[in-house]
C-alpha beads as a LAMMPS data file, in Angstrom:
LAMMPS data file: protein, C-alpha beads

476 atoms
475 bonds

1 atom types
1 bond types

-500.0 500.0 xlo xhi
-500.0 500.0 ylo yhi
-500.0 500.0 zlo zhi

Masses

1 110.0

Atoms # bond

1 1 1 0.000 0.000 0.000
2 1 1 1.469 3.338 -1.078
3 1 1 1.512 6.069 1.537
4 1 1 -1.055 8.620 0.242
5 1 1 0.580 11.709 1.762
6 1 1 3.990 13.091 0.913
7 1 1 6.767 13.251 3.473
8 1 1 6.956 16.495 5.437
9 1 1 3.510 17.838 4.634
10 1 1 1.957 19.338 1.537
11 1 1 3.275 21.065 -0.474
12 1 1 6.506 21.407 1.581
13 1 1 7.897 22.609 4.896
14 1 1 8.387 26.366 5.167
15 1 1 10.314 28.793 7.306
16 1 1 7.911 30.643 9.623
17 1 1 6.302 33.680 8.005
18 1 1 7.249 35.950 10.896
19 1 1 10.933 35.115 10.489
20 1 1 11.177 35.034 6.717
21 1 1 9.392 38.319 5.994
22 1 1 12.284 40.303 7.411
23 1 1 15.129 38.590 5.557
24 1 1 15.854 36.777 2.305
25 1 1 16.376 33.285 3.698
26 1 1 14.847 30.508 1.634
27 1 1 11.156 29.842 2.251
28 1 1 11.082 26.189 1.182
29 1 1 12.851 23.837 3.575
30 1 1 14.738 20.906 2.024
31 1 1 14.373 17.186 2.494
32 1 1 16.885 15.195 4.478
33 1 1 18.419 12.035 3.003
34 1 1 15.893 9.932 4.897
35 1 1 13.038 12.122 3.667
36 1 1 14.167 11.778 0.050
37 1 1 14.411 8.007 0.177
38 1 1 11.006 7.682 1.831
39 1 1 9.354 10.062 -0.615
40 1 1 10.969 8.417 -3.648
41 1 1 9.676 5.046 -2.436
42 1 1 6.133 6.370 -2.937
43 1 1 6.742 6.516 -6.695
44 1 1 4.776 3.836 -8.551
45 1 1 7.422 3.662 -11.325
46 1 1 4.632 3.870 -13.889
47 1 1 5.072 2.001 -17.163
48 1 1 4.004 5.160 -18.962
49 1 1 5.290 7.958 -16.728
50 1 1 3.140 10.944 -17.654
51 1 1 5.198 13.067 -15.257
52 1 1 8.087 12.905 -17.740
53 1 1 5.865 13.995 -20.606
54 1 1 4.637 16.916 -18.485
55 1 1 8.194 18.185 -17.945
56 1 1 9.283 20.646 -20.666
57 1 1 12.851 19.273 -20.560
58 1 1 11.669 15.646 -20.241
59 1 1 13.420 15.079 -16.930
60 1 1 13.643 11.343 -16.154
61 1 1 11.495 11.459 -13.028
62 1 1 11.003 7.707 -12.850
63 1 1 14.731 7.017 -13.138
64 1 1 15.501 9.681 -10.546
65 1 1 13.015 8.250 -8.051
66 1 1 13.959 4.625 -8.594
67 1 1 17.623 5.355 -7.848
68 1 1 16.918 7.797 -5.003
69 1 1 14.668 5.289 -3.219
70 1 1 17.627 2.921 -2.823
71 1 1 20.062 5.690 -1.926
72 1 1 21.903 5.651 -5.254
73 1 1 22.118 9.413 -5.590
74 1 1 24.879 9.222 -8.201
75 1 1 22.609 7.401 -10.639
76 1 1 19.705 9.611 -9.676
77 1 1 21.792 12.658 -10.571
78 1 1 22.925 11.170 -13.870
79 1 1 19.312 10.445 -14.856
80 1 1 18.153 14.026 -14.455
81 1 1 21.337 15.831 -15.525
82 1 1 21.028 14.210 -18.938
83 1 1 18.422 16.738 -20.088
84 1 1 18.625 19.469 -17.440
85 1 1 21.776 21.535 -16.798
86 1 1 19.969 23.730 -14.227
87 1 1 18.839 21.086 -11.749
88 1 1 18.791 23.117 -8.567
89 1 1 17.310 26.162 -10.293
90 1 1 14.340 24.373 -11.810
91 1 1 13.767 22.315 -8.667
92 1 1 13.039 25.583 -6.873
93 1 1 11.546 27.743 -9.635
94 1 1 9.240 25.331 -11.445
95 1 1 5.587 25.500 -10.320
96 1 1 5.472 21.705 -10.388
97 1 1 1.837 21.550 -9.295
98 1 1 0.657 23.913 -12.046
99 1 1 0.505 21.834 -15.206
100 1 1 3.957 20.292 -14.808
101 1 1 5.348 17.026 -13.398
102 1 1 3.640 16.890 -10.005
103 1 1 0.320 17.932 -11.494
104 1 1 0.577 14.903 -13.816
105 1 1 1.512 12.433 -11.054
106 1 1 -1.148 9.702 -10.835
107 1 1 -0.906 9.647 -7.039
108 1 1 -2.744 12.962 -6.870
109 1 1 -5.976 11.098 -7.620
110 1 1 -5.709 9.023 -4.435
111 1 1 -3.690 11.339 -2.224
112 1 1 -0.812 13.757 -2.742
113 1 1 1.567 13.696 -5.723
114 1 1 5.214 12.791 -5.333
115 1 1 7.384 15.705 -4.171
116 1 1 9.384 15.620 -7.405
117 1 1 10.804 19.111 -6.988
118 1 1 11.949 18.388 -3.436
119 1 1 13.678 15.162 -4.494
120 1 1 15.305 16.922 -7.436
121 1 1 16.460 19.719 -5.144
122 1 1 18.098 17.241 -2.784
123 1 1 19.882 15.449 -5.631
124 1 1 21.203 18.760 -6.986
125 1 1 22.465 19.675 -3.507
126 1 1 24.023 16.229 -3.077
127 1 1 26.006 16.698 -6.279
128 1 1 27.357 20.044 -5.051
129 1 1 28.829 18.194 -2.066
130 1 1 29.927 15.118 -4.039
131 1 1 31.177 16.424 -7.360
132 1 1 30.480 14.081 -10.267
133 1 1 32.389 13.788 -13.538
134 1 1 31.272 16.239 -16.228
135 1 1 28.738 15.062 -18.783
136 1 1 30.035 13.417 -21.941
137 1 1 31.063 15.628 -24.871
138 1 1 31.098 14.427 -28.485
139 1 1 34.242 14.715 -30.606
140 1 1 35.059 18.290 -31.637
141 1 1 33.199 19.199 -34.826
142 1 1 35.249 22.305 -35.572
143 1 1 32.041 24.326 -35.755
144 1 1 31.583 27.585 -33.822
145 1 1 28.263 28.796 -32.438
146 1 1 27.551 32.142 -30.807
147 1 1 24.670 32.297 -28.347
148 1 1 23.333 35.764 -27.530
149 1 1 21.919 35.938 -24.017
150 1 1 22.922 33.913 -20.941
151 1 1 19.437 33.383 -19.557
152 1 1 17.846 29.950 -19.091
153 1 1 17.169 29.435 -22.829
154 1 1 20.689 30.429 -23.822
155 1 1 22.357 28.384 -21.098
156 1 1 20.323 25.260 -21.892
157 1 1 20.884 25.639 -25.618
158 1 1 24.608 26.269 -25.207
159 1 1 25.014 23.225 -22.963
160 1 1 23.393 20.938 -25.527
161 1 1 25.410 22.388 -28.427
162 1 1 28.608 21.857 -26.460
163 1 1 27.640 18.242 -25.779
164 1 1 27.409 17.769 -29.536
165 1 1 31.041 18.844 -29.823
166 1 1 30.601 22.391 -31.101
167 1 1 32.623 25.339 -29.807
168 1 1 30.158 27.621 -28.025
169 1 1 30.472 31.181 -26.778
170 1 1 27.646 32.982 -24.993
171 1 1 27.511 36.786 -25.145
172 1 1 25.693 38.431 -22.227
173 1 1 24.977 42.152 -21.913
174 1 1 24.892 42.110 -18.101
175 1 1 27.842 41.673 -15.786
176 1 1 26.427 38.375 -14.511
177 1 1 24.999 35.491 -16.547
178 1 1 21.659 33.945 -15.621
179 1 1 19.156 36.361 -17.127
180 1 1 15.837 36.568 -15.309
181 1 1 16.888 33.712 -13.034
182 1 1 19.657 36.009 -11.740
183 1 1 18.014 39.412 -11.464
184 1 1 14.292 38.618 -11.538
185 1 1 13.896 35.757 -9.047
186 1 1 14.304 36.814 -5.399
187 1 1 16.869 35.040 -3.260
188 1 1 14.226 33.704 -0.858
189 1 1 13.015 31.626 -3.804
190 1 1 16.341 30.918 -5.512
191 1 1 19.583 31.409 -3.575
192 1 1 21.970 32.763 -6.184
193 1 1 24.832 30.502 -5.167
194 1 1 22.789 27.632 -6.636
195 1 1 22.506 29.391 -10.002
196 1 1 26.166 30.461 -9.984
197 1 1 27.312 26.906 -9.280
198 1 1 25.263 25.442 -12.116
199 1 1 26.528 28.100 -14.535
200 1 1 30.087 27.188 -13.486
201 1 1 29.285 23.563 -14.309
202 1 1 28.199 24.623 -17.806
203 1 1 31.433 26.590 -18.197
204 1 1 33.357 23.500 -17.057
205 1 1 31.920 21.714 -20.104
206 1 1 33.869 24.152 -22.272
207 1 1 31.182 26.772 -22.860
208 1 1 32.747 30.228 -22.922
209 1 1 30.663 33.072 -21.438
210 1 1 31.561 36.673 -22.242
211 1 1 29.706 39.145 -20.043
212 1 1 29.207 42.917 -20.412
213 1 1 29.035 42.553 -24.200
214 1 1 25.928 43.894 -25.946
215 1 1 25.462 42.478 -29.430
216 1 1 24.114 45.237 -31.637
217 1 1 26.127 47.831 -29.743
218 1 1 29.595 46.532 -28.878
219 1 1 29.602 43.987 -31.718
220 1 1 27.250 43.913 -34.700
221 1 1 25.157 40.829 -35.368
222 1 1 26.491 40.597 -38.923
223 1 1 30.084 40.544 -37.637
224 1 1 29.196 37.852 -35.119
225 1 1 27.547 35.843 -37.864
226 1 1 30.634 36.143 -40.059
227 1 1 32.851 34.870 -37.239
228 1 1 30.684 31.832 -36.442
229 1 1 28.994 28.982 -38.259
230 1 1 25.671 29.765 -36.592
231 1 1 24.125 32.190 -34.106
232 1 1 21.359 31.523 -31.580
233 1 1 19.544 34.552 -30.146
234 1 1 17.968 34.128 -26.697
235 1 1 17.774 37.650 -25.330
236 1 1 14.522 37.089 -23.420
237 1 1 11.939 39.658 -22.365
238 1 1 12.979 43.183 -21.470
239 1 1 10.493 45.720 -22.845
240 1 1 8.246 46.621 -19.924
241 1 1 4.595 47.576 -20.304
242 1 1 3.697 50.803 -18.511
243 1 1 0.462 52.414 -17.448
244 1 1 -0.666 55.361 -19.578
245 1 1 -2.153 57.449 -16.783
246 1 1 -1.367 60.819 -15.155
247 1 1 1.375 60.802 -12.538
248 1 1 3.577 58.070 -13.994
249 1 1 6.493 60.524 -14.009
250 1 1 6.306 61.187 -10.258
251 1 1 9.208 60.215 -8.045
252 1 1 8.567 56.902 -6.364
253 1 1 6.620 55.445 -9.315
254 1 1 8.742 52.874 -11.103
255 1 1 8.711 49.659 -13.064
256 1 1 8.550 46.620 -10.818
257 1 1 10.905 44.821 -13.185
258 1 1 13.469 47.615 -12.890
259 1 1 13.007 47.504 -9.122
260 1 1 13.847 43.796 -8.942
261 1 1 16.794 44.288 -11.256
262 1 1 18.028 47.170 -9.111
263 1 1 17.953 44.950 -6.029
264 1 1 19.395 41.743 -7.452
265 1 1 21.519 42.582 -10.520
266 1 1 24.744 43.239 -8.638
267 1 1 23.925 40.670 -5.982
268 1 1 21.671 41.041 -2.949
269 1 1 24.549 41.613 -0.519
270 1 1 25.798 44.480 -2.666
271 1 1 22.371 46.103 -2.592
272 1 1 21.891 45.653 1.161
273 1 1 25.291 47.252 1.782
274 1 1 24.314 50.252 -0.349
275 1 1 20.511 50.532 -0.796
276 1 1 19.295 52.699 -3.681
277 1 1 15.546 52.803 -2.933
278 1 1 13.740 54.672 -0.153
279 1 1 10.467 52.782 -0.196
280 1 1 8.651 54.387 2.713
281 1 1 5.799 52.841 4.666
282 1 1 2.998 52.519 2.100
283 1 1 4.090 50.447 -0.881
284 1 1 1.613 49.667 -3.657
285 1 1 2.376 47.044 -6.288
286 1 1 0.235 47.050 -9.420
287 1 1 -0.185 43.778 -11.293
288 1 1 -1.767 40.358 -11.151
289 1 1 1.107 38.010 -11.977
290 1 1 4.001 36.280 -10.255
291 1 1 6.272 39.316 -10.708
292 1 1 3.877 41.480 -8.702
293 1 1 4.191 38.978 -5.849
294 1 1 7.997 39.022 -6.176
295 1 1 7.976 42.826 -6.006
296 1 1 5.673 42.904 -2.983
297 1 1 7.576 40.283 -1.019
298 1 1 10.955 41.801 -1.869
299 1 1 9.788 45.264 -0.816
300 1 1 8.444 43.821 2.443
301 1 1 11.807 42.263 3.230
302 1 1 13.719 45.440 2.396
303 1 1 11.669 47.192 5.087
304 1 1 12.358 44.361 7.550
305 1 1 8.710 43.331 7.360
306 1 1 7.447 46.662 8.718
307 1 1 5.934 48.428 5.686
308 1 1 2.323 48.227 4.561
309 1 1 2.577 46.421 1.223
310 1 1 -0.534 46.098 -0.945
311 1 1 -0.926 44.446 -4.338
312 1 1 -3.552 46.211 -6.463
313 1 1 -5.092 43.910 -9.071
314 1 1 -7.739 44.735 -11.648
315 1 1 -8.754 41.063 -11.621
316 1 1 -10.702 39.137 -9.033
317 1 1 -8.661 36.701 -6.954
318 1 1 -10.049 33.800 -9.003
319 1 1 -8.725 35.398 -12.216
320 1 1 -5.147 35.908 -11.023
321 1 1 -2.474 34.183 -13.076
322 1 1 -0.129 33.373 -10.242
323 1 1 1.312 30.319 -8.559
324 1 1 -1.207 29.718 -5.731
325 1 1 1.587 28.569 -3.437
326 1 1 3.378 31.910 -3.850
327 1 1 0.082 33.736 -3.291
328 1 1 -0.454 31.828 -0.066
329 1 1 3.096 32.589 1.069
330 1 1 2.633 36.296 0.391
331 1 1 -0.561 36.363 2.454
332 1 1 1.158 34.498 5.289
333 1 1 3.860 37.177 5.324
334 1 1 1.325 39.981 5.636
335 1 1 1.128 41.256 2.057
336 1 1 -2.341 42.708 1.498
337 1 1 -4.392 42.461 -1.686
338 1 1 -6.954 44.794 -3.186
339 1 1 -8.774 43.008 -5.966
340 1 1 -10.943 44.529 -8.706
341 1 1 -9.220 47.917 -8.626
342 1 1 -7.518 49.804 -11.453
343 1 1 -5.228 52.778 -10.938
344 1 1 -6.634 55.886 -12.609
345 1 1 -3.935 58.400 -11.710
346 1 1 -1.191 59.132 -9.188
347 1 1 -0.980 62.279 -7.086
348 1 1 2.188 63.873 -5.783
349 1 1 3.344 66.360 -3.185
350 1 1 4.977 69.728 -3.840
351 1 1 8.331 67.966 -4.331
352 1 1 6.953 65.788 -7.089
353 1 1 6.903 62.568 -5.048
354 1 1 3.932 60.225 -5.191
355 1 1 1.632 60.300 -2.149
356 1 1 -1.555 58.593 -3.338
357 1 1 -3.223 56.622 -6.111
358 1 1 -6.733 57.295 -7.366
359 1 1 -8.309 53.930 -8.120
360 1 1 -11.425 52.932 -10.056
361 1 1 -13.471 50.092 -8.620
362 1 1 -14.080 47.234 -11.054
363 1 1 -16.508 44.350 -11.233
364 1 1 -16.677 41.184 -13.284
365 1 1 -18.874 41.628 -16.373
366 1 1 -21.049 38.987 -18.025
367 1 1 -19.371 36.140 -19.956
368 1 1 -18.395 36.908 -23.538
369 1 1 -18.759 34.477 -26.480
370 1 1 -15.771 32.469 -25.219
371 1 1 -17.341 32.199 -21.778
372 1 1 -14.748 34.436 -20.167
373 1 1 -15.834 37.205 -17.824
374 1 1 -13.890 40.449 -18.127
375 1 1 -13.313 43.283 -15.688
376 1 1 -15.462 46.396 -16.146
377 1 1 -15.133 49.777 -14.473
378 1 1 -17.927 50.766 -12.093
379 1 1 -19.382 54.204 -12.837
380 1 1 -18.554 56.931 -10.299
381 1 1 -16.919 54.474 -7.900
382 1 1 -13.345 55.314 -6.983
383 1 1 -11.129 55.458 -3.925
384 1 1 -7.688 56.683 -2.883
385 1 1 -4.774 54.616 -1.664
386 1 1 -1.879 56.278 0.191
387 1 1 1.464 55.313 -1.329
388 1 1 5.091 56.217 -0.756
389 1 1 6.225 53.909 -3.577
390 1 1 4.404 52.415 -6.570
391 1 1 5.828 49.401 -8.384
392 1 1 4.190 48.655 -11.743
393 1 1 4.444 45.021 -12.847
394 1 1 1.824 44.467 -15.527
395 1 1 3.926 42.576 -18.052
396 1 1 6.967 42.593 -20.311
397 1 1 7.385 42.085 -24.023
398 1 1 10.298 40.507 -25.894
399 1 1 13.601 42.359 -25.814
400 1 1 13.339 44.261 -29.116
401 1 1 16.800 45.860 -29.147
402 1 1 18.694 43.443 -31.378
403 1 1 16.005 42.777 -33.974
404 1 1 15.517 46.518 -34.432
405 1 1 19.266 47.093 -34.746
406 1 1 19.855 44.185 -37.146
407 1 1 16.620 44.409 -39.139
408 1 1 15.455 40.886 -38.283
409 1 1 11.842 40.129 -39.195
410 1 1 9.560 40.508 -36.187
411 1 1 6.215 39.173 -35.065
412 1 1 3.770 40.044 -32.330
413 1 1 4.984 42.714 -29.886
414 1 1 8.347 42.940 -31.644
415 1 1 9.190 39.314 -30.946
416 1 1 11.645 37.677 -33.324
417 1 1 9.713 35.812 -36.001
418 1 1 10.935 32.234 -36.432
419 1 1 10.093 29.276 -38.644
420 1 1 9.312 25.809 -37.282
421 1 1 13.042 25.069 -37.270
422 1 1 13.766 28.216 -35.181
423 1 1 15.406 30.007 -38.113
424 1 1 15.047 33.780 -38.310
425 1 1 14.947 35.916 -41.450
426 1 1 18.759 36.193 -41.321
427 1 1 20.694 33.299 -42.795
428 1 1 22.412 31.152 -40.190
429 1 1 20.730 32.954 -37.295
430 1 1 18.279 31.143 -35.023
431 1 1 16.218 32.372 -32.071
432 1 1 14.465 30.779 -29.099
433 1 1 12.878 31.449 -25.751
434 1 1 10.999 34.492 -24.519
435 1 1 12.374 36.768 -27.254
436 1 1 10.225 34.790 -29.703
437 1 1 7.152 34.190 -27.568
438 1 1 6.913 36.579 -24.623
439 1 1 7.317 35.765 -20.945
440 1 1 7.141 32.157 -19.861
441 1 1 8.527 29.830 -17.189
442 1 1 12.259 29.261 -16.761
443 1 1 11.888 25.587 -17.630
444 1 1 9.825 26.362 -20.731
445 1 1 12.463 28.816 -21.915
446 1 1 15.007 26.030 -21.404
447 1 1 12.830 23.685 -23.439
448 1 1 12.828 26.058 -26.397
449 1 1 16.543 26.730 -26.002
450 1 1 17.249 23.004 -26.254
451 1 1 14.892 22.517 -29.188
452 1 1 16.538 25.376 -31.058
453 1 1 19.991 24.001 -30.230
454 1 1 18.968 20.696 -31.788
455 1 1 17.949 22.513 -34.981
456 1 1 21.228 24.458 -34.970
457 1 1 23.133 21.194 -34.606
458 1 1 21.290 19.675 -37.549
459 1 1 21.955 22.796 -39.607
460 1 1 25.669 22.523 -38.873
461 1 1 26.286 18.849 -39.483
462 1 1 23.690 17.635 -41.947
463 1 1 24.746 18.041 -45.577
464 1 1 23.454 16.607 -48.809
465 1 1 25.840 14.327 -50.628
466 1 1 26.035 14.086 -54.383
467 1 1 23.133 11.662 -54.512
468 1 1 20.888 13.969 -52.530
469 1 1 20.948 11.765 -49.416
470 1 1 21.351 13.262 -45.957
471 1 1 24.261 12.330 -43.750
472 1 1 25.466 13.304 -40.271
473 1 1 29.121 13.660 -39.333
474 1 1 28.459 13.202 -35.620
475 1 1 25.997 11.220 -33.594
476 1 1 22.780 13.072 -32.739

Bonds

1 1 1 2
2 1 2 3
3 1 3 4
4 1 4 5
5 1 5 6
6 1 6 7
7 1 7 8
8 1 8 9
9 1 9 10
10 1 10 11
11 1 11 12
12 1 12 13
13 1 13 14
14 1 14 15
15 1 15 16
16 1 16 17
17 1 17 18
18 1 18 19
19 1 19 20
20 1 20 21
21 1 21 22
22 1 22 23
23 1 23 24
24 1 24 25
25 1 25 26
26 1 26 27
27 1 27 28
28 1 28 29
29 1 29 30
30 1 30 31
31 1 31 32
32 1 32 33
33 1 33 34
34 1 34 35
35 1 35 36
36 1 36 37
37 1 37 38
38 1 38 39
39 1 39 40
40 1 40 41
41 1 41 42
42 1 42 43
43 1 43 44
44 1 44 45
45 1 45 46
46 1 46 47
47 1 47 48
48 1 48 49
49 1 49 50
50 1 50 51
51 1 51 52
52 1 52 53
53 1 53 54
54 1 54 55
55 1 55 56
56 1 56 57
57 1 57 58
58 1 58 59
59 1 59 60
60 1 60 61
61 1 61 62
62 1 62 63
63 1 63 64
64 1 64 65
65 1 65 66
66 1 66 67
67 1 67 68
68 1 68 69
69 1 69 70
70 1 70 71
71 1 71 72
72 1 72 73
73 1 73 74
74 1 74 75
75 1 75 76
76 1 76 77
77 1 77 78
78 1 78 79
79 1 79 80
80 1 80 81
81 1 81 82
82 1 82 83
83 1 83 84
84 1 84 85
85 1 85 86
86 1 86 87
87 1 87 88
88 1 88 89
89 1 89 90
90 1 90 91
91 1 91 92
92 1 92 93
93 1 93 94
94 1 94 95
95 1 95 96
96 1 96 97
97 1 97 98
98 1 98 99
99 1 99 100
100 1 100 101
101 1 101 102
102 1 102 103
103 1 103 104
104 1 104 105
105 1 105 106
106 1 106 107
107 1 107 108
108 1 108 109
109 1 109 110
110 1 110 111
111 1 111 112
112 1 112 113
113 1 113 114
114 1 114 115
115 1 115 116
116 1 116 117
117 1 117 118
118 1 118 119
119 1 119 120
120 1 120 121
121 1 121 122
122 1 122 123
123 1 123 124
124 1 124 125
125 1 125 126
126 1 126 127
127 1 127 128
128 1 128 129
129 1 129 130
130 1 130 131
131 1 131 132
132 1 132 133
133 1 133 134
134 1 134 135
135 1 135 136
136 1 136 137
137 1 137 138
138 1 138 139
139 1 139 140
140 1 140 141
141 1 141 142
142 1 142 143
143 1 143 144
144 1 144 145
145 1 145 146
146 1 146 147
147 1 147 148
148 1 148 149
149 1 149 150
150 1 150 151
151 1 151 152
152 1 152 153
153 1 153 154
154 1 154 155
155 1 155 156
156 1 156 157
157 1 157 158
158 1 158 159
159 1 159 160
160 1 160 161
161 1 161 162
162 1 162 163
163 1 163 164
164 1 164 165
165 1 165 166
166 1 166 167
167 1 167 168
168 1 168 169
169 1 169 170
170 1 170 171
171 1 171 172
172 1 172 173
173 1 173 174
174 1 174 175
175 1 175 176
176 1 176 177
177 1 177 178
178 1 178 179
179 1 179 180
180 1 180 181
181 1 181 182
182 1 182 183
183 1 183 184
184 1 184 185
185 1 185 186
186 1 186 187
187 1 187 188
188 1 188 189
189 1 189 190
190 1 190 191
191 1 191 192
192 1 192 193
193 1 193 194
194 1 194 195
195 1 195 196
196 1 196 197
197 1 197 198
198 1 198 199
199 1 199 200
200 1 200 201
201 1 201 202
202 1 202 203
203 1 203 204
204 1 204 205
205 1 205 206
206 1 206 207
207 1 207 208
208 1 208 209
209 1 209 210
210 1 210 211
211 1 211 212
212 1 212 213
213 1 213 214
214 1 214 215
215 1 215 216
216 1 216 217
217 1 217 218
218 1 218 219
219 1 219 220
220 1 220 221
221 1 221 222
222 1 222 223
223 1 223 224
224 1 224 225
225 1 225 226
226 1 226 227
227 1 227 228
228 1 228 229
229 1 229 230
230 1 230 231
231 1 231 232
232 1 232 233
233 1 233 234
234 1 234 235
235 1 235 236
236 1 236 237
237 1 237 238
238 1 238 239
239 1 239 240
240 1 240 241
241 1 241 242
242 1 242 243
243 1 243 244
244 1 244 245
245 1 245 246
246 1 246 247
247 1 247 248
248 1 248 249
249 1 249 250
250 1 250 251
251 1 251 252
252 1 252 253
253 1 253 254
254 1 254 255
255 1 255 256
256 1 256 257
257 1 257 258
258 1 258 259
259 1 259 260
260 1 260 261
261 1 261 262
262 1 262 263
263 1 263 264
264 1 264 265
265 1 265 266
266 1 266 267
267 1 267 268
268 1 268 269
269 1 269 270
270 1 270 271
271 1 271 272
272 1 272 273
273 1 273 274
274 1 274 275
275 1 275 276
276 1 276 277
277 1 277 278
278 1 278 279
279 1 279 280
280 1 280 281
281 1 281 282
282 1 282 283
283 1 283 284
284 1 284 285
285 1 285 286
286 1 286 287
287 1 287 288
288 1 288 289
289 1 289 290
290 1 290 291
291 1 291 292
292 1 292 293
293 1 293 294
294 1 294 295
295 1 295 296
296 1 296 297
297 1 297 298
298 1 298 299
299 1 299 300
300 1 300 301
301 1 301 302
302 1 302 303
303 1 303 304
304 1 304 305
305 1 305 306
306 1 306 307
307 1 307 308
308 1 308 309
309 1 309 310
310 1 310 311
311 1 311 312
312 1 312 313
313 1 313 314
314 1 314 315
315 1 315 316
316 1 316 317
317 1 317 318
318 1 318 319
319 1 319 320
320 1 320 321
321 1 321 322
322 1 322 323
323 1 323 324
324 1 324 325
325 1 325 326
326 1 326 327
327 1 327 328
328 1 328 329
329 1 329 330
330 1 330 331
331 1 331 332
332 1 332 333
333 1 333 334
334 1 334 335
335 1 335 336
336 1 336 337
337 1 337 338
338 1 338 339
339 1 339 340
340 1 340 341
341 1 341 342
342 1 342 343
343 1 343 344
344 1 344 345
345 1 345 346
346 1 346 347
347 1 347 348
348 1 348 349
349 1 349 350
350 1 350 351
351 1 351 352
352 1 352 353
353 1 353 354
354 1 354 355
355 1 355 356
356 1 356 357
357 1 357 358
358 1 358 359
359 1 359 360
360 1 360 361
361 1 361 362
362 1 362 363
363 1 363 364
364 1 364 365
365 1 365 366
366 1 366 367
367 1 367 368
368 1 368 369
369 1 369 370
370 1 370 371
371 1 371 372
372 1 372 373
373 1 373 374
374 1 374 375
375 1 375 376
376 1 376 377
377 1 377 378
378 1 378 379
379 1 379 380
380 1 380 381
381 1 381 382
382 1 382 383
383 1 383 384
384 1 384 385
385 1 385 386
386 1 386 387
387 1 387 388
388 1 388 389
389 1 389 390
390 1 390 391
391 1 391 392
392 1 392 393
393 1 393 394
394 1 394 395
395 1 395 396
396 1 396 397
397 1 397 398
398 1 398 399
399 1 399 400
400 1 400 401
401 1 401 402
402 1 402 403
403 1 403 404
404 1 404 405
405 1 405 406
406 1 406 407
407 1 407 408
408 1 408 409
409 1 409 410
410 1 410 411
411 1 411 412
412 1 412 413
413 1 413 414
414 1 414 415
415 1 415 416
416 1 416 417
417 1 417 418
418 1 418 419
419 1 419 420
420 1 420 421
421 1 421 422
422 1 422 423
423 1 423 424
424 1 424 425
425 1 425 426
426 1 426 427
427 1 427 428
428 1 428 429
429 1 429 430
430 1 430 431
431 1 431 432
432 1 432 433
433 1 433 434
434 1 434 435
435 1 435 436
436 1 436 437
437 1 437 438
438 1 438 439
439 1 439 440
440 1 440 441
441 1 441 442
442 1 442 443
443 1 443 444
444 1 444 445
445 1 445 446
446 1 446 447
447 1 447 448
448 1 448 449
449 1 449 450
450 1 450 451
451 1 451 452
452 1 452 453
453 1 453 454
454 1 454 455
455 1 455 456
456 1 456 457
457 1 457 458
458 1 458 459
459 1 459 460
460 1 460 461
461 1 461 462
462 1 462 463
463 1 463 464
464 1 464 465
465 1 465 466
466 1 466 467
467 1 467 468
468 1 468 469
469 1 469 470
470 1 470 471
471 1 471 472
472 1 472 473
473 1 473 474
474 1 474 475
475 1 475 476
């Protein structure tokens, strides 16, 4: 009989809200070795493991659990490292219960799904303490690939290309690689030493990473293309969406994305030693996604848990597109929520600093033809919210800088237009990840980075012989 409930409680053990809201210590508490083995033993080792299919990078969950249950953490690591170079990152950042591996686990129908993320996290931590040999690399092909952007898509794509034996260099505009995983995910969710370690492991494979280099500014895309056999663009999302209302130019009103970047880009310790924001006591975050929660919880911690932090959402709570676990954590920490409200304008003092927001009350309208109910403004119903800081986090579009500079064909919201094989309008240049689709999960960006890398590999090594047949010079 399989134990219906996961080890340690559902979804996982947490640091107390009172303690964690005043610092950046990790919220999720890890499994012990005994916990991992007991939890892995709950796995049914399904003949058709739908959990693997639900993972964007096809992580071998069954193989991981089978080995972990008998304490063979080396094999467990090898199973999941095969397709995932960011083990510890995705273990923490994936919303496993929201359409991913744990949501697909068959045990959820009779109890609680396997704690796949917690097991994966333990295995990643075990490897940091017991270094394993690097992954296998194919024979050198003599081909050079430039990857633009060291975010999750670029890192995953570069790792796979290197495994195929190609020489790979990543060009990153920021001082630190990692992309959104570095500057957009708070340390209480992802301790940056985990990300740094896994990037070092990718570099140990032979991937070269050049930071503080902006392609399109420091080096032209055409020059990079001439110097390499192929180029993969993975510059992510960067173009923030702003509110078009009076008062956006007041001091204290800023992009939530810029706020997170300002806190984490140079490292949290660097920011805490020299803070750049004076947030005050009444902080309002505008937005209904995961980033709005990150902004609110980061701001709360920067004030040692003392500020009044409120998230203003135009949606009802049921319509929010957030990880419900993160929403619950925010509420536990004392973050307040004001649903069905839309900022109409901001008001400032004589020094031009924001002091209040004028907000329209909303309500849910009748269902449209698709059955979806949309927010509608209520006539002559508005209220004021005091605010010392306003953080706007209502979405980001693809980073449009390079495609505008290089004249690459674009699609919706200035995303890079790609064919089914990830090729762009420029010969020999491919693109993948959020720059082609808009914001998505870290693991889904990695999925597209790997898929694009596979197409790049095929482009590099598959040639037609005289008879028109296809041949490969290296193993796929």
